[in-house]
Steps between C-alpha positions, in 0.01 A plus 500: 500500500208274569312312224176677596647840432649383176153367384359846537748657258446542135692319222701817428594538863612145519716536188665808650561322832641192326743716306602675827548163681712367219712806502546473871590132466771584244640759739506255780680248289774751411523584872555136585769466239670814630461379861310827588169341600395527866159340491507173303145421597375799291579303191258226615231759554548647156489162338180416690335832381599420136351149536174637650461754218572243230240258658233775509568593136479123398171472697354809330613382158338157550172660619491712188561200272244278669201413279163607636383139516780403736368758762152345495630143551744610772245434776386162393660180633617228275343155520736260668584175327523183703777247398483154635826332581583173315516211755 
């Protein structure tokens, strides 16, 4: 699933998907241990999906926790400081 599609989902949907992916990953690990797995690449795709969902959740949590003053100063650039090298 693409990240754009994940961004459109609600927090509840992301939680449900995360649980589903984790369950699939566990099943895949048992399949590998039992030598029943045909598509090993599927594990990589599941892990990638889990990582994307966790990243989105962390981004949303940080946006909620951000103080209002931080949003206003986000567009400003900081003054640069010039340091002279000792000769």
